[in-house]
C-alpha positions in Angstrom: 0.0 0.0 0.0 1.3 3.5 -0.9 2.0 6.0 1.9 -0.5 8.8 2.2 0.9 12.0 1.0 0.1 15.1 3.0 -0.5 18.3 1.1 0.8 21.6 2.4 -1.7 23.9 3.9 -2.8 26.3 1.2 -5.7 28.0 2.9 -5.7 31.7 2.6 -6.3 33.6 5.9 -9.4 35.7 6.0 -8.8 39.3 5.2 -10.4 42.1 7.0 -13.3 43.5 5.1 -14.9 47.0 5.5 -18.0 48.4 4.2 -17.7 51.5 2.0 -20.4 53.8 0.7 -19.9 55.7 -2.5 -20.1 59.5 -1.9 -21.8 60.1 -5.2 -24.4 57.4 -5.6 -24.6 55.8 -2.1 -23.7 52.3 -3.5 -22.5 50.1 -0.6 -19.5 47.8 -1.3 -17.4 45.5 0.8 -13.7 45.8 0.3 -10.4 45.4 2.0 -8.9 48.3 3.9 -6.0 48.4 1.5 -8.2 48.7 -1.6 -10.3 51.4 0.2 -7.2 53.4 1.0 -6.1 53.2 -2.7 -9.5 54.5 -3.8 -9.4 57.3 -1.3 -5.9 58.3 -2.3 -7.0 58.4 -6.0 -10.1 60.5 -5.3 -8.8 63.1 -2.8 -9.9 61.2 0.3 -13.4 60.3 -1.0 -14.7 56.8 -1.5 -16.3 56.4 -4.9 -17.6 53.1 -6.6 -16.1 51.9 -9.8 -18.9 53.3 -12.0 -18.7 56.8 -10.5 -14.9 56.6 -10.7 -15.2 55.9 -14.4 -17.7 58.8 -14.7 -15.2 61.1 -12.9 -12.4 60.1 -15.2 -14.7 60.8 -18.2 -15.6 64.2 -16.8 -11.9 65.1 -16.7 -11.5 64.0 -20.3 -14.6 65.9 -21.5 -13.7 69.1 -19.8 -12.4 71.8 -22.2 -9.9 73.0 -19.6 -7.9 70.7 -17.3 -9.7 70.1 -14.1 -8.7 68.5 -10.8 -10.1 65.3 -9.4 -11.9 67.3 -6.8 -13.6 69.4 -9.5 -14.6 66.4 -11.6 -15.9 64.7 -8.5 -18.0 67.8 -7.6 -19.4 68.0 -11.1 -20.3 64.3 -11.1 -21.9 64.5 -7.7 -24.0 67.6 -8.7 -25.1 65.8 -11.9 -26.0 62.7 -10.0 -28.0 64.7 -7.4 -29.9 66.4 -10.2 -30.9 63.1 -11.6 -32.0 61.7 -8.3 -34.1 64.6 -7.1 -37.7 64.6 -8.3 -39.1 67.6 -10.1 -40.5 70.2 -7.7 -44.1 69.5 -8.6 -43.7 66.1 -10.2 -47.0 64.7 -9.0 -49.0 67.7 -10.0 -47.4 67.8 -13.5 -48.2 64.1 -14.0 -51.8 64.6 -12.9 -52.2 67.6 -15.2 -50.8 65.7 -18.2 -53.1 62.7 -17.6 -56.1 65.1 -17.2 -55.2 66.7 -20.5 -54.9 63.3 -22.2 -58.3 62.2 -20.9 -59.9 65.5 -22.0 -58.5 65.0 -25.5 -59.8 61.5 -25.6 -63.3 62.5 -24.5 -63.6 65.4 -27.0 -62.4 63.2 -29.8 -60.2 65.9 -31.3 -57.0 67.6 -30.4 -57.2 71.4 -30.1 -54.6 71.9 -32.8 -56.3 69.6 -35.4 -57.7 71.5 -38.4 -61.5 71.5 -38.7 -61.7 73.1 -42.1 -59.7 73.3 -45.3 -60.2 76.5 -47.2 -63.7 77.1 -45.8 -65.1 73.6 -46.3 -65.2 71.2 -43.4 -63.1 68.1 -43.5 -65.0 64.9 -43.9 -63.9 62.2 -41.7 -62.6 59.3 -43.8 -63.3 55.8 -42.7 -60.7 53.1 -43.2 -62.0 50.5 -45.7 -62.5 47.1 -44.2 -62.3 44.0 -46.4 -63.6 41.4 -44.1 -63.3 40.2 -40.5 -60.2 38.1 -39.7 -62.4 36.0 -37.3 -64.2 34.3 -40.2 -60.8 33.3 -41.6 -59.8 31.8 -38.3 -63.0 29.9 -37.9 -62.4 28.2 -41.3 -59.0 26.9 -40.3 -60.3 25.4 -37.0 
């Protein structure tokens, strides 16, 4: 019988993990303290997620004049806040738009539709209908 060969211990010790929250979009990530420090060094002491980090880099490239990381971060954060905040009267605007759609549907005509052409009223044209598709379906069944 062959001797049992013992394998060396290859288990990796558990690394310390910390929770970091992106200062732009509030995404929560778990990362090692070493990685978190690298990100904070790159972004002037601020923790940003990978997606926001890419957006900040893009902001620096798109700028017509050279800008610092802090300025690009501030621009991205302001842009993101503008997206996340609802319009001031969002609910009221939505209700008004739906009311207008319902009124148009009930009157059957939009206010801007022409009612006459050179003094003579338009005649509503009906779409021609050849035959019902239901009869064709009943024949195949």
